[in-house]
PQR file of N, CA, C, O and H, with PARSE charges and radii, in Angstrom:
ATOM      1  N   MET A   1      22.161 -24.164  57.161 -0.4000 1.5000
ATOM      2  CA  MET A   1      22.689 -24.176  58.510 -0.0000 2.0000
ATOM      3  C   MET A   1      21.797 -23.385  59.457  0.5500 1.7000
ATOM      4  O   MET A   1      21.565 -23.816  60.587 -0.5500 1.4000
ATOM      5  N   ASN A   2      21.303 -22.253  59.025 -0.4000 1.5000
ATOM      6  CA  ASN A   2      20.428 -21.452  59.877 -0.0000 2.0000
ATOM      7  C   ASN A   2      19.118 -22.168  60.169  0.5500 1.7000
ATOM      8  O   ASN A   2      18.555 -22.024  61.255 -0.5500 1.4000
ATOM      9  H   ASN A   2      21.492 -21.902  58.108  0.4000 1.0000
ATOM     10  N   TYR A   3      18.626 -22.951  59.186 -0.4000 1.5000
ATOM     11  CA  TYR A   3      17.393 -23.704  59.387 -0.0000 2.0000
ATOM     12  C   TYR A   3      17.596 -24.754  60.478  0.5500 1.7000
ATOM     13  O   TYR A   3      16.747 -24.912  61.356 -0.5500 1.4000
ATOM     14  H   TYR A   3      19.083 -23.067  58.305  0.4000 1.0000
ATOM     15  N   LEU A   4      18.715 -25.467  60.424 -0.4000 1.5000
ATOM     16  CA  LEU A   4      19.008 -26.485  61.430 -0.0000 2.0000
ATOM     17  C   LEU A   4      19.143 -25.861  62.819  0.5500 1.7000
ATOM     18  O   LEU A   4      18.645 -26.413  63.800 -0.5500 1.4000
ATOM     19  H   LEU A   4      19.404 -25.338  59.711  0.4000 1.0000
ATOM     20  N   LEU A   5      19.800 -24.738  62.899 -0.4000 1.5000
ATOM     21  CA  LEU A   5      19.950 -24.049  64.180 -0.0000 2.0000
ATOM     22  C   LEU A   5      18.596 -23.624  64.742  0.5500 1.7000
ATOM     23  O   LEU A   5      18.355 -23.756  65.942 -0.5500 1.4000
ATOM     24  H   LEU A   5      20.205 -24.290  62.102  0.4000 1.0000
ATOM     25  N   ALA A   6      17.719 -23.119  63.891 -0.4000 1.5000
ATOM     26  CA  ALA A   6      16.381 -22.714  64.334 -0.0000 2.0000
ATOM     27  C   ALA A   6      15.590 -23.913  64.836  0.5500 1.7000
ATOM     28  O   ALA A   6      14.879 -23.808  65.836 -0.5500 1.4000
ATOM     29  H   ALA A   6      17.915 -23.011  62.916  0.4000 1.0000
ATOM     30  N   VAL A   7      15.702 -25.048  64.159 -0.4000 1.5000
ATOM     31  CA  VAL A   7      14.989 -26.256  64.584 -0.0000 2.0000
ATOM     32  C   VAL A   7      15.516 -26.728  65.936  0.5500 1.7000
ATOM     33  O   VAL A   7      14.734 -27.095  66.814 -0.5500 1.4000
ATOM     34  H   VAL A   7      16.279 -25.133  63.346  0.4000 1.0000
ATOM     35  N   ILE A   8      16.826 -26.720  66.106 -0.4000 1.5000
ATOM     36  CA  ILE A   8      17.413 -27.145  67.379 -0.0000 2.0000
ATOM     37  C   ILE A   8      16.944 -26.240  68.517  0.5500 1.7000
ATOM     38  O   ILE A   8      16.600 -26.726  69.595 -0.5500 1.4000
ATOM     39  H   ILE A   8      17.461 -26.423  65.393  0.4000 1.0000
ATOM     40  N   ILE A   9      16.928 -24.948  68.285 -0.4000 1.5000
ATOM     41  CA  ILE A   9      16.490 -24.007  69.317 -0.0000 2.0000
ATOM     42  C   ILE A   9      15.015 -24.205  69.642  0.5500 1.7000
ATOM     43  O   ILE A   9      14.634 -24.177  70.812 -0.5500 1.4000
ATOM     44  H   ILE A   9      17.207 -24.554  67.410  0.4000 1.0000
ATOM     45  N   LEU A  10      14.187 -24.402  68.634 -0.4000 1.5000
ATOM     46  CA  LEU A  10      12.754 -24.618  68.871 -0.0000 2.0000
ATOM     47  C   LEU A  10      12.497 -25.919  69.620  0.5500 1.7000
ATOM     48  O   LEU A  10      11.637 -25.962  70.500 -0.5500 1.4000
ATOM     49  H   LEU A  10      14.496 -24.424  67.683  0.4000 1.0000
ATOM     50  N   VAL A  11      13.225 -26.975  69.286 -0.4000 1.5000
ATOM     51  CA  VAL A  11      13.072 -28.244  70.001 -0.0000 2.0000
ATOM     52  C   VAL A  11      13.499 -28.075  71.457  0.5500 1.7000
ATOM     53  O   VAL A  11      12.842 -28.593  72.361 -0.5500 1.4000
ATOM     54  H   VAL A  11      13.923 -26.939  68.571  0.4000 1.0000
ATOM     55  N   TYR A  12      14.589 -27.356  71.687 -0.4000 1.5000
ATOM     56  CA  TYR A  12      15.053 -27.106  73.056 -0.0000 2.0000
ATOM     57  C   TYR A  12      14.007 -26.327  73.851  0.5500 1.7000
ATOM     58  O   TYR A  12      13.705 -26.679  74.991 -0.5500 1.4000
ATOM     59  H   TYR A  12      15.123 -26.936  70.954  0.4000 1.0000
ATOM     60  N   ILE A  13      13.458 -25.281  73.258 -0.4000 1.5000
ATOM     61  CA  ILE A  13      12.437 -24.484  73.946 -0.0000 2.0000
ATOM     62  C   ILE A  13      11.208 -25.332  74.243  0.5500 1.7000
ATOM     63  O   ILE A  13      10.640 -25.240  75.331 -0.5500 1.4000
ATOM     64  H   ILE A  13      13.703 -24.996  72.331  0.4000 1.0000
ATOM     65  N   ALA A  14      10.792 -26.160  73.283 -0.4000 1.5000
ATOM     66  CA  ALA A  14       9.631 -27.027  73.492 -0.0000 2.0000
ATOM     67  C   ALA A  14       9.883 -28.013  74.627  0.5500 1.7000
ATOM     68  O   ALA A  14       8.988 -28.272  75.431 -0.5500 1.4000
ATOM     69  H   ALA A  14      11.253 -26.236  72.399  0.4000 1.0000
ATOM     70  N   MET A  15      11.088 -28.562  74.699 -0.4000 1.5000
ATOM     71  CA  MET A  15      11.396 -29.501  75.777 -0.0000 2.0000
ATOM     72  C   MET A  15      11.400 -28.798  77.131  0.5500 1.7000
ATOM     73  O   MET A  15      10.937 -29.368  78.119 -0.5500 1.4000
ATOM     74  H   MET A  15      11.815 -28.352  74.045  0.4000 1.0000
ATOM     75  N   MET A  16      11.912 -27.572  77.194 -0.4000 1.5000
ATOM     76  CA  MET A  16      11.921 -26.830  78.451 -0.0000 2.0000
ATOM     77  C   MET A  16      10.499 -26.485  78.897  0.5500 1.7000
ATOM     78  O   MET A  16      10.191 -26.533  80.088 -0.5500 1.4000
ATOM     79  H   MET A  16      12.288 -27.109  76.391  0.4000 1.0000
ATOM     80  N   VAL A  17       9.642 -26.141  77.950 -0.4000 1.5000
ATOM     81  CA  VAL A  17       8.242 -25.868  78.281 -0.0000 2.0000
ATOM     82  C   VAL A  17       7.576 -27.138  78.795  0.5500 1.7000
ATOM     83  O   VAL A  17       6.805 -27.084  79.753 -0.5500 1.4000
ATOM     84  H   VAL A  17       9.892 -26.102  76.983  0.4000 1.0000
ATOM     85  N   LEU A  18       7.861 -28.280  78.175 -0.4000 1.5000
ATOM     86  CA  LEU A  18       7.288 -29.548  78.615 -0.0000 2.0000
ATOM     87  C   LEU A  18       7.757 -29.907  80.026  0.5500 1.7000
ATOM     88  O   LEU A  18       6.948 -30.309  80.861 -0.5500 1.4000
ATOM     89  H   LEU A  18       8.487 -28.325  77.397  0.4000 1.0000
ATOM     90  N   VAL A  19       9.037 -29.766  80.293 -0.4000 1.5000
ATOM     91  CA  VAL A  19       9.563 -30.051  81.635 -0.0000 2.0000
ATOM     92  C   VAL A  19       8.933 -29.110  82.658  0.5500 1.7000
ATOM     93  O   VAL A  19       8.567 -29.540  83.752 -0.5500 1.4000
ATOM     94  H   VAL A  19       9.694 -29.439  79.614  0.4000 1.0000
ATOM     95  N   GLY A  20       8.805 -27.840  82.314 -0.4000 1.5000
ATOM     96  CA  GLY A  20       8.170 -26.878  83.212 -0.0000 2.0000
ATOM     97  C   GLY A  20       6.719 -27.216  83.489  0.5500 1.7000
ATOM     98  O   GLY A  20       6.255 -27.089  84.622 -0.5500 1.4000
ATOM     99  H   GLY A  20       9.102 -27.491  81.425  0.4000 1.0000
ATOM    100  N   TYR A  21       6.001 -27.646  82.464 -0.4000 1.5000
ATOM    101  CA  TYR A  21       4.592 -28.004  82.636 -0.0000 2.0000
ATOM    102  C   TYR A  21       4.450 -29.227  83.542  0.5500 1.7000
ATOM    103  O   TYR A  21       3.598 -29.250  84.431 -0.5500 1.4000
ATOM    104  H   TYR A  21       6.379 -27.749  81.544  0.4000 1.0000
ATOM    105  N   ILE A  22       5.282 -30.238  83.316 -0.4000 1.5000
ATOM    106  CA  ILE A  22       5.221 -31.442  84.151 -0.0000 2.0000
ATOM    107  C   ILE A  22       5.550 -31.101  85.606  0.5500 1.7000
ATOM    108  O   ILE A  22       4.884 -31.582  86.523 -0.5500 1.4000
ATOM    109  H   ILE A  22       5.974 -30.220  82.595  0.4000 1.0000
ATOM    110  N   ALA A  23       6.564 -30.281  85.815 -0.4000 1.5000
ATOM    111  CA  ALA A  23       6.921 -29.881  87.181 -0.0000 2.0000
ATOM    112  C   ALA A  23       5.810 -29.062  87.817  0.5500 1.7000
ATOM    113  O   ALA A  23       5.533 -29.209  89.007 -0.5500 1.4000
ATOM    114  H   ALA A  23       7.105 -29.890  85.070  0.4000 1.0000
ATOM    115  N   TRP A  24       5.171 -28.202  87.036 -0.4000 1.5000
ATOM    116  CA  TRP A  24       4.066 -27.387  87.558 -0.0000 2.0000
ATOM    117  C   TRP A  24       2.901 -28.267  87.992  0.5500 1.7000
ATOM    118  O   TRP A  24       2.278 -28.004  89.020 -0.5500 1.4000
ATOM    119  H   TRP A  24       5.396 -28.082  86.069  0.4000 1.0000
ATOM    120  N   LYS A  25       2.599 -29.310  87.220 -0.4000 1.5000
ATOM    121  CA  LYS A  25       1.489 -30.192  87.574 -0.0000 2.0000
ATOM    122  C   LYS A  25       1.792 -31.004  88.834  0.5500 1.7000
ATOM    123  O   LYS A  25       0.877 -31.336  89.588 -0.5500 1.4000
ATOM    124  H   LYS A  25       3.105 -29.524  86.384  0.4000 1.0000
ATOM    125  N   ARG A  26       3.055 -31.323  89.067 -0.4000 1.5000
ATOM    126  CA  ARG A  26       3.428 -32.120  90.237 -0.0000 2.0000
ATOM    127  C   ARG A  26       3.556 -31.291  91.508  0.5500 1.7000
ATOM    128  O   ARG A  26       3.587 -31.849  92.605 -0.5500 1.4000
ATOM    129  H   ARG A  26       3.798 -31.053  88.455  0.4000 1.0000
ATOM    130  N   THR A  27       3.630 -29.982  91.382 -0.4000 1.5000
ATOM    131  CA  THR A  27       3.805 -29.104  92.535 -0.0000 2.0000
ATOM    132  C   THR A  27       2.450 -28.630  93.027  0.5500 1.7000
ATOM    133  O   THR A  27       1.693 -28.001  92.287 -0.5500 1.4000
ATOM    134  H   THR A  27       3.605 -29.528  90.491  0.4000 1.0000
ATOM    135  N   SER A  28       2.147 -28.942  94.296 -0.4000 1.5000
ATOM    136  CA  SER A  28       0.842 -28.544  94.820 -0.0000 2.0000
ATOM    137  C   SER A  28       0.941 -27.556  95.980  0.5500 1.7000
ATOM    138  O   SER A  28      -0.064 -26.963  96.371 -0.5500 1.4000
ATOM    139  H   SER A  28       2.762 -29.453  94.896  0.4000 1.0000
ATOM    140  N   SER A  29       2.132 -27.373  96.532 -0.4000 1.5000
ATOM    141  CA  SER A  29       2.285 -26.442  97.651 -0.0000 2.0000
ATOM    142  C   SER A  29       3.647 -25.764  97.571  0.5500 1.7000
ATOM    143  O   SER A  29       4.501 -26.132  96.764 -0.5500 1.4000
ATOM    144  H   SER A  29       2.948 -27.855  96.214  0.4000 1.0000
ATOM    145  N   ASN A  30       3.825 -24.768  98.429 -0.4000 1.5000
ATOM    146  CA  ASN A  30       5.126 -24.104  98.499 -0.0000 2.0000
ATOM    147  C   ASN A  30       6.218 -25.065  98.957  0.5500 1.7000
ATOM    148  O   ASN A  30       7.363 -24.969  98.515 -0.5500 1.4000
ATOM    149  H   ASN A  30       3.132 -24.470  99.084  0.4000 1.0000
ATOM    150  N   GLU A  31       5.863 -25.977  99.831 -0.4000 1.5000
ATOM    151  CA  GLU A  31       6.840 -26.949 100.318 -0.0000 2.0000
ATOM    152  C   GLU A  31       7.325 -27.851  99.186  0.5500 1.7000
ATOM    153  O   GLU A  31       8.509 -28.182  99.118 -0.5500 1.4000
ATOM    154  H   GLU A  31       4.933 -26.054 100.190  0.4000 1.0000
ATOM    155  N   ASP A  32       6.418 -28.246  98.305 -0.4000 1.5000
ATOM    156  CA  ASP A  32       6.828 -29.040  97.149 -0.0000 2.0000
ATOM    157  C   ASP A  32       7.843 -28.287  96.300  0.5500 1.7000
ATOM    158  O   ASP A  32       8.809 -28.874  95.812 -0.5500 1.4000
ATOM    159  H   ASP A  32       5.457 -27.977  98.361  0.4000 1.0000
ATOM    160  N   TYR A  33       7.627 -27.014  96.128 -0.4000 1.5000
ATOM    161  CA  TYR A  33       8.520 -26.209  95.293 -0.0000 2.0000
ATOM    162  C   TYR A  33       9.856 -25.928  95.977  0.5500 1.7000
ATOM    163  O   TYR A  33      10.913 -26.080  95.364 -0.5500 1.4000
ATOM    164  H   TYR A  33       6.843 -26.537  96.525  0.4000 1.0000
ATOM    165  N   LEU A  34       9.812 -25.522  97.235 -0.4000 1.5000
ATOM    166  CA  LEU A  34      11.025 -25.067  97.910 -0.0000 2.0000
ATOM    167  C   LEU A  34      11.945 -26.198  98.352  0.5500 1.7000
ATOM    168  O   LEU A  34      13.164 -26.076  98.232 -0.5500 1.4000
ATOM    169  H   LEU A  34       8.954 -25.399  97.733  0.4000 1.0000
ATOM    170  N   VAL A  35      11.399 -27.278  98.853 -0.4000 1.5000
ATOM    171  CA  VAL A  35      12.226 -28.375  99.359 -0.0000 2.0000
ATOM    172  C   VAL A  35      11.835 -29.715  98.746  0.5500 1.7000
ATOM    173  O   VAL A  35      12.034 -30.760  99.364 -0.5500 1.4000
ATOM    174  H   VAL A  35      10.408 -27.377  98.951  0.4000 1.0000
ATOM    175  N   ALA A  36      11.290 -29.692  97.560 -0.4000 1.5000
ATOM    176  CA  ALA A  36      10.937 -30.901  96.809 -0.0000 2.0000
ATOM    177  C   ALA A  36      10.032 -31.830  97.611  0.5500 1.7000
ATOM    178  O   ALA A  36      10.160 -33.052  97.537 -0.5500 1.4000
ATOM    179  H   ALA A  36      11.127 -28.842  97.058  0.4000 1.0000
ATOM    180  N   GLY A  37       9.128 -31.247  98.369 -0.4000 1.5000
ATOM    181  CA  GLY A  37       8.185 -32.044  99.138 -0.0000 2.0000
ATOM    182  C   GLY A  37       8.833 -32.886 100.218  0.5500 1.7000
ATOM    183  O   GLY A  37       8.234 -33.844 100.707 -0.5500 1.4000
ATOM    184  H   GLY A  37       9.025 -30.255  98.429  0.4000 1.0000
ATOM    185  N   ARG A  38      10.049 -32.538 100.593 -0.4000 1.5000
ATOM    186  CA  ARG A  38      10.832 -33.273 101.590 -0.0000 2.0000
ATOM    187  C   ARG A  38      10.994 -34.742 101.212  0.5500 1.7000
ATOM    188  O   ARG A  38      11.018 -35.613 102.081 -0.5500 1.4000
ATOM    189  H   ARG A  38      10.536 -31.759 100.196  0.4000 1.0000
ATOM    190  N   LYS A  39      11.105 -35.011  99.921 -0.4000 1.5000
ATOM    191  CA  LYS A  39      11.236 -36.383  99.443 -0.0000 2.0000
ATOM    192  C   LYS A  39      12.624 -36.691  98.894  0.5500 1.7000
ATOM    193  O   LYS A  39      12.862 -37.813  98.446 -0.5500 1.4000
ATOM    194  H   LYS A  39      11.086 -34.303  99.214  0.4000 1.0000
ATOM    195  N   THR A  40      13.543 -35.735  98.915 -0.4000 1.5000
ATOM    196  CA  THR A  40      14.880 -35.993  98.395 -0.0000 2.0000
ATOM    197  C   THR A  40      15.810 -36.437  99.517  0.5500 1.7000
ATOM    198  O   THR A  40      15.601 -36.123 100.689 -0.5500 1.4000
ATOM    199  H   THR A  40      13.350 -34.824  99.279  0.4000 1.0000
ATOM    200  N   SER A  41      16.828 -37.166  99.127 -0.4000 1.5000
ATOM    201  CA  SER A  41      17.777 -37.659 100.131 -0.0000 2.0000
ATOM    202  C   SER A  41      18.734 -36.547 100.541  0.5500 1.7000
ATOM    203  O   SER A  41      18.852 -35.522  99.870 -0.5500 1.4000
ATOM    204  H   SER A  41      16.998 -37.421  98.175  0.4000 1.0000
ATOM    205  N   SER A  42      19.401 -36.773 101.642 -0.4000 1.5000
ATOM    206  CA  SER A  42      20.345 -35.765 102.132 -0.0000 2.0000
ATOM    207  C   SER A  42      21.536 -35.617 101.189  0.5500 1.7000
ATOM    208  O   SER A  42      22.130 -34.542 101.111 -0.5500 1.4000
ATOM    209  H   SER A  42      19.305 -37.605 102.188  0.4000 1.0000
ATOM    210  N   ILE A  43      21.890 -36.675 100.477 -0.4000 1.5000
ATOM    211  CA  ILE A  43      22.999 -36.598  99.523 -0.0000 2.0000
ATOM    212  C   ILE A  43      22.649 -35.656  98.379  0.5500 1.7000
ATOM    213  O   ILE A  43      23.471 -34.830  97.983 -0.5500 1.4000
ATOM    214  H   ILE A  43      21.407 -37.548 100.540  0.4000 1.0000
ATOM    215  N   VAL A  44      21.442 -35.773  97.850 -0.4000 1.5000
ATOM    216  CA  VAL A  44      21.014 -34.898  96.758 -0.0000 2.0000
ATOM    217  C   VAL A  44      20.950 -33.454  97.230  0.5500 1.7000
ATOM    218  O   VAL A  44      21.352 -32.547  96.501 -0.5500 1.4000
ATOM    219  H   VAL A  44      20.775 -36.444  98.172  0.4000 1.0000
ATOM    220  N   MET A  45      20.452 -33.229  98.432 -0.4000 1.5000
ATOM    221  CA  MET A  45      20.393 -31.870  98.968 -0.0000 2.0000
ATOM    222  C   MET A  45      21.797 -31.296  99.169  0.5500 1.7000
ATOM    223  O   MET A  45      22.025 -30.122  98.880 -0.5500 1.4000
ATOM    224  H   MET A  45      20.125 -33.965  99.024  0.4000 1.0000
ATOM    225  N   ALA A  46      22.730 -32.096  99.653 -0.4000 1.5000
ATOM    226  CA  ALA A  46      24.102 -31.627  99.853 -0.0000 2.0000
ATOM    227  C   ALA A  46      24.766 -31.308  98.520  0.5500 1.7000
ATOM    228  O   ALA A  46      25.468 -30.303  98.411 -0.5500 1.4000
ATOM    229  H   ALA A  46      22.545 -33.050  99.888  0.4000 1.0000
ATOM    230  N   LEU A  47      24.560 -32.139  97.512 -0.4000 1.5000
ATOM    231  CA  LEU A  47      25.123 -31.872  96.191 -0.0000 2.0000
ATOM    232  C   LEU A  47      24.521 -30.618  95.578  0.5500 1.7000
ATOM    233  O   LEU A  47      25.222 -29.841  94.930 -0.5500 1.4000
ATOM    234  H   LEU A  47      23.990 -32.955  97.601  0.4000 1.0000
ATOM    235  N   SER A  48      23.234 -30.421  95.779 -0.4000 1.5000
ATOM    236  CA  SER A  48      22.586 -29.214  95.267 -0.0000 2.0000
ATOM    237  C   SER A  48      23.143 -27.968  95.940  0.5500 1.7000
ATOM    238  O   SER A  48      23.415 -26.968  95.275 -0.5500 1.4000
ATOM    239  H   SER A  48      22.664 -31.053  96.305  0.4000 1.0000
ATOM    240  N   TYR A  49      23.310 -28.024  97.239 -0.4000 1.5000
ATOM    241  CA  TYR A  49      23.885 -26.891  97.969 -0.0000 2.0000
ATOM    242  C   TYR A  49      25.317 -26.630  97.522  0.5500 1.7000
ATOM    243  O   TYR A  49      25.711 -25.483  97.311 -0.5500 1.4000
ATOM    244  H   TYR A  49      23.088 -28.836  97.780  0.4000 1.0000
ATOM    245  N   GLY A  50      26.085 -27.690  97.380 -0.4000 1.5000
ATOM    246  CA  GLY A  50      27.469 -27.546  96.942 -0.0000 2.0000
ATOM    247  C   GLY A  50      27.572 -26.946  95.552  0.5500 1.7000
ATOM    248  O   GLY A  50      28.413 -26.079  95.314 -0.5500 1.4000
ATOM    249  H   GLY A  50      25.765 -28.622  97.551  0.4000 1.0000
ATOM    250  N   ALA A  51      26.733 -27.393  94.635 -0.4000 1.5000
ATOM    251  CA  ALA A  51      26.751 -26.847  93.280 -0.0000 2.0000
ATOM    252  C   ALA A  51      26.359 -25.380  93.277  0.5500 1.7000
ATOM    253  O   ALA A  51      26.924 -24.592  92.518 -0.5500 1.4000
ATOM    254  H   ALA A  51      26.050 -28.097  94.829  0.4000 1.0000
ATOM    255  N   THR A  52      25.412 -25.007  94.103 -0.4000 1.5000
ATOM    256  CA  THR A  52      25.010 -23.607  94.191 -0.0000 2.0000
ATOM    257  C   THR A  52      26.138 -22.753  94.748  0.5500 1.7000
ATOM    258  O   THR A  52      26.413 -21.672  94.227 -0.5500 1.4000
ATOM    259  H   THR A  52      24.954 -25.647  94.719  0.4000 1.0000
ATOM    260  N   PHE A  53      26.785 -23.222  95.789 -0.4000 1.5000
ATOM    261  CA  PHE A  53      27.874 -22.460  96.403 -0.0000 2.0000
ATOM    262  C   PHE A  53      29.062 -22.334  95.459  0.5500 1.7000
ATOM    263  O   PHE A  53      29.621 -21.247  95.309 -0.5500 1.4000
ATOM    264  H   PHE A  53      26.561 -24.100  96.212  0.4000 1.0000
ATOM    265  N   ILE A  54      29.453 -23.433  94.823 -0.4000 1.5000
ATOM    266  CA  ILE A  54      30.604 -23.405  93.918 -0.0000 2.0000
ATOM    267  C   ILE A  54      30.323 -22.495  92.739  0.5500 1.7000
ATOM    268  O   ILE A  54      31.210 -21.761  92.304 -0.5500 1.4000
ATOM    269  H   ILE A  54      29.000 -24.315  94.945  0.4000 1.0000
ATOM    270  N   SER A  55      29.123 -22.527  92.218 -0.4000 1.5000
ATOM    271  CA  SER A  55      28.775 -21.665  91.091 -0.0000 2.0000
ATOM    272  C   SER A  55      28.875 -20.199  91.484  0.5500 1.7000
ATOM    273  O   SER A  55      29.420 -19.389  90.734 -0.5500 1.4000
ATOM    274  H   SER A  55      28.402 -23.123  92.571  0.4000 1.0000
ATOM    275  N   THR A  56      28.357 -19.858  92.642 -0.4000 1.5000
ATOM    276  CA  THR A  56      28.412 -18.473  93.104 -0.0000 2.0000
ATOM    277  C   THR A  56      29.850 -18.032  93.333  0.5500 1.7000
ATOM    278  O   THR A  56      30.237 -16.933  92.937 -0.5500 1.4000
ATOM    279  H   THR A  56      27.913 -20.516  93.251  0.4000 1.0000
ATOM    280  N   ALA A  57      30.633 -18.878  93.965 -0.4000 1.5000
ATOM    281  CA  ALA A  57      32.025 -18.525  94.229 -0.0000 2.0000
ATOM    282  C   ALA A  57      32.805 -18.371  92.934  0.5500 1.7000
ATOM    283  O   ALA A  57      33.630 -17.467  92.808 -0.5500 1.4000
ATOM    284  H   ALA A  57      30.318 -19.771  94.287  0.4000 1.0000
ATOM    285  N   ALA A  58      32.551 -19.239  91.984 -0.4000 1.5000
ATOM    286  CA  ALA A  58      33.300 -19.187  90.727 -0.0000 2.0000
ATOM    287  C   ALA A  58      32.960 -17.938  89.924  0.5500 1.7000
ATOM    288  O   ALA A  58      33.849 -17.325  89.332 -0.5500 1.4000
ATOM    289  H   ALA A  58      31.880 -19.973  92.087  0.4000 1.0000
ATOM    290  N   ILE A  59      31.710 -17.560  89.894 -0.4000 1.5000
ATOM    291  CA  ILE A  59      31.311 -16.424  89.065 -0.0000 2.0000
ATOM    292  C   ILE A  59      31.626 -15.103  89.751  0.5500 1.7000
ATOM    293  O   ILE A  59      32.209 -14.213  89.130 -0.5500 1.4000
ATOM    294  H   ILE A  59      30.988 -18.058  90.374  0.4000 1.0000
ATOM    295  N   VAL A  60      31.257 -14.958  91.005 -0.4000 1.5000
ATOM    296  CA  VAL A  60      31.420 -13.680  91.690 -0.0000 2.0000
ATOM    297  C   VAL A  60      32.796 -13.560  92.337  0.5500 1.7000
ATOM    298  O   VAL A  60      33.522 -12.598  92.087 -0.5500 1.4000
ATOM    299  H   VAL A  60      30.784 -15.680  91.509  0.4000 1.0000
ATOM    300  N   GLY A  61      33.145 -14.517  93.152 -0.4000 1.5000
ATOM    301  CA  GLY A  61      34.371 -14.418  93.928 -0.0000 2.0000
ATOM    302  C   GLY A  61      35.635 -14.492  93.103  0.5500 1.7000
ATOM    303  O   GLY A  61      36.505 -13.630  93.230 -0.5500 1.4000
ATOM    304  H   GLY A  61      32.555 -15.298  93.355  0.4000 1.0000
ATOM    305  N   PHE A  62      35.756 -15.503  92.260 -0.4000 1.5000
ATOM    306  CA  PHE A  62      36.985 -15.670  91.497 -0.0000 2.0000
ATOM    307  C   PHE A  62      37.132 -14.613  90.422  0.5500 1.7000
ATOM    308  O   PHE A  62      38.253 -14.248  90.065 -0.5500 1.4000
ATOM    309  H   PHE A  62      35.050 -16.203  92.157  0.4000 1.0000
ATOM    310  N   GLY A  63      36.033 -14.119  89.904 -0.4000 1.5000
ATOM    311  CA  GLY A  63      36.111 -13.025  88.931 -0.0000 2.0000
ATOM    312  C   GLY A  63      36.702 -11.771  89.548  0.5500 1.7000
ATOM    313  O   GLY A  63      37.556 -11.119  88.947 -0.5500 1.4000
ATOM    314  H   GLY A  63      35.123 -14.415  90.194  0.4000 1.0000
ATOM    315  N   GLY A  64      36.249 -11.437  90.739 -0.4000 1.5000
ATOM    316  CA  GLY A  64      36.794 -10.275  91.437 -0.0000 2.0000
ATOM    317  C   GLY A  64      38.238 -10.487  91.853  0.5500 1.7000
ATOM    318  O   GLY A  64      39.051  -9.566  91.788 -0.5500 1.4000
ATOM    319  H   GLY A  64      35.555 -11.967  91.226  0.4000 1.0000
ATOM    320  N   LEU A  65      38.552 -11.692  92.276 -0.4000 1.5000
ATOM    321  CA  LEU A  65      39.923 -12.005  92.668 -0.0000 2.0000
ATOM    322  C   LEU A  65      40.866 -11.917  91.474  0.5500 1.7000
ATOM    323  O   LEU A  65      41.976 -11.398  91.596 -0.5500 1.4000
ATOM    324  H   LEU A  65      37.892 -12.441  92.328  0.4000 1.0000
ATOM    325  N   ALA A  66      40.435 -12.416  90.330 -0.4000 1.5000
ATOM    326  CA  ALA A  66      41.257 -12.330  89.120 -0.0000 2.0000
ATOM    327  C   ALA A  66      41.399 -10.886  88.668  0.5500 1.7000
ATOM    328  O   ALA A  66      42.453 -10.500  88.161 -0.5500 1.4000
ATOM    329  H   ALA A  66      39.533 -12.838  90.231  0.4000 1.0000
ATOM    330  N   GLY A  67      40.373 -10.093  88.839 -0.4000 1.5000
ATOM    331  CA  GLY A  67      40.466  -8.685  88.480 -0.0000 2.0000
ATOM    332  C   GLY A  67      41.428  -7.925  89.370  0.5500 1.7000
ATOM    333  O   GLY A  67      42.102  -6.997  88.923 -0.5500 1.4000
ATOM    334  H   GLY A  67      39.517 -10.406  89.251  0.4000 1.0000
ATOM    335  N   THR A  68      41.490  -8.319  90.623 -0.4000 1.5000
ATOM    336  CA  THR A  68      42.385  -7.652  91.568 -0.0000 2.0000
ATOM    337  C   THR A  68      43.831  -8.123  91.426  0.5500 1.7000
ATOM    338  O   THR A  68      44.756  -7.312  91.410 -0.5500 1.4000
ATOM    339  H   THR A  68      40.942  -9.073  90.987  0.4000 1.0000
ATOM    340  N   ASN A  69      44.017  -9.434  91.322 -0.4000 1.5000
ATOM    341  CA  ASN A  69      45.362 -10.011  91.357 -0.0000 2.0000
ATOM    342  C   ASN A  69      45.881 -10.471  89.999  0.5500 1.7000
ATOM    343  O   ASN A  69      47.041 -10.869  89.895 -0.5500 1.4000
ATOM    344  H   ASN A  69      43.265 -10.093  91.335  0.4000 1.0000
ATOM    345  N   GLY A  70      45.067 -10.426  88.976 -0.4000 1.5000
ATOM    346  CA  GLY A  70      45.486 -10.918  87.669 -0.0000 2.0000
ATOM    347  C   GLY A  70      45.147 -12.388  87.496  0.5500 1.7000
ATOM    348  O   GLY A  70      44.807 -13.075  88.459 -0.5500 1.4000
ATOM    349  H   GLY A  70      44.124 -10.102  89.061  0.4000 1.0000
ATOM    350  N   LEU A  71      45.243 -12.863  86.267 -0.4000 1.5000
ATOM    351  CA  LEU A  71      44.862 -14.244  85.984 -0.0000 2.0000
ATOM    352  C   LEU A  71      45.890 -15.264  86.460  0.5500 1.7000
ATOM    353  O   LEU A  71      45.682 -16.468  86.309 -0.5500 1.4000
ATOM    354  H   LEU A  71      45.520 -12.305  85.485  0.4000 1.0000
ATOM    355  N   GLY A  72      46.988 -14.798  87.028 -0.4000 1.5000
ATOM    356  CA  GLY A  72      47.975 -15.716  87.579 -0.0000 2.0000
ATOM    357  C   GLY A  72      47.444 -16.546  88.729  0.5500 1.7000
ATOM    358  O   GLY A  72      48.049 -17.559  89.080 -0.5500 1.4000
ATOM    359  H   GLY A  72      47.157 -13.820  87.150  0.4000 1.0000
ATOM    360  N   ILE A  73      46.333 -16.151  89.325 -0.4000 1.5000
ATOM    361  CA  ILE A  73      45.759 -16.916  90.438 -0.0000 2.0000
ATOM    362  C   ILE A  73      45.239 -18.269  89.983  0.5500 1.7000
ATOM    363  O   ILE A  73      45.034 -19.158  90.809 -0.5500 1.4000
ATOM    364  H   ILE A  73      45.841 -15.328  89.040  0.4000 1.0000
ATOM    365  N   LEU A  74      45.023 -18.443  88.690 -0.4000 1.5000
ATOM    366  CA  LEU A  74      44.525 -19.719  88.194 -0.0000 2.0000
ATOM    367  C   LEU A  74      45.567 -20.821  88.328  0.5500 1.7000
ATOM    368  O   LEU A  74      45.219 -22.000  88.382 -0.5500 1.4000
ATOM    369  H   LEU A  74      45.189 -17.721  88.018  0.4000 1.0000
ATOM    370  N   TRP A  75      46.837 -20.447  88.381 -0.4000 1.5000
ATOM    371  CA  TRP A  75      47.899 -21.441  88.485 -0.0000 2.0000
ATOM    372  C   TRP A  75      48.218 -21.619  89.926  0.5500 1.7000
ATOM    373  O   TRP A  75      49.092 -22.415  90.272 -0.5500 1.4000
ATOM    374  H   TRP A  75      47.119 -19.489  88.337  0.4000 1.0000
TER
END
């Protein structure tokens, strides 16, 4: 079981390195990195912003709210 887990982790790391390398080769300027070369649609940008905001609110905001008011806020 430990051998299989090690193989899965190594394959995952190798895939992440490959994705990073491909993205690095495609990025030629700061604009490419920061705003995807201005080639993405407004829908993708809105979804990205929404996912970032929801993630931040869920981790920081709701954690503090649950600590203050108890876990009853989930209902």
